[in-house]
N, C-alpha and C positions, 0 to 999 in steps of 0.2 A: 940422802935426799937433797935435791938442789933447791935452795931457797934464795931467790934474788934479793939483793939489798934494797929494801923498801924505805930505808931511812926513817923519817918521823911517821910514816904511814904504816909501819909494820903492824902495830896493834889493831888499827881499824881494818886493815885488809885481812889479817888473819881472823879477826872477829867476824867479818863478813863471810869468810869461807866457813867458819865453824857454824854460823847460823844457817847458811845454805845447806850444809851437810846434815845438820840436825833436822831441818824441814824436809829434806829428801827422805831421811830415815823415817820420820813420823808418817809421811804420806805413804811410803812403801809398806810400813807395818799396818796402817789403817786399811790399805787396799787388800793386803793378804788376809786380814781378819774379816773384812767384808766379803771377800771371795769365798772364804771357808763357810761363812754363815749362809750365803746364798746357795752354795753347793749343798749344804745340809738341808736347807729348806726345800730345795728342788727334789732331793732324794725322798724327803718325807712326803711331799706332794705326789710324787710318782708312785710311792708305795701305797698311799691312800687310794689313788686312782685305780691301782691294780685290784684292790679289794672291793671296789664298787662296780667293777665291770662284770 
């Protein structure tokens, strides 16, 4: 992996990258969980609607 010489800024820059990647990961997981919940709720609603028609 290519890592440029950041000198005295190595730790803050790599820390910022780590925080950014962590936030992206958290948001992605939250979105996937929410999408699964909404899909399940929609399927339940559609199933209830079938039985009432």
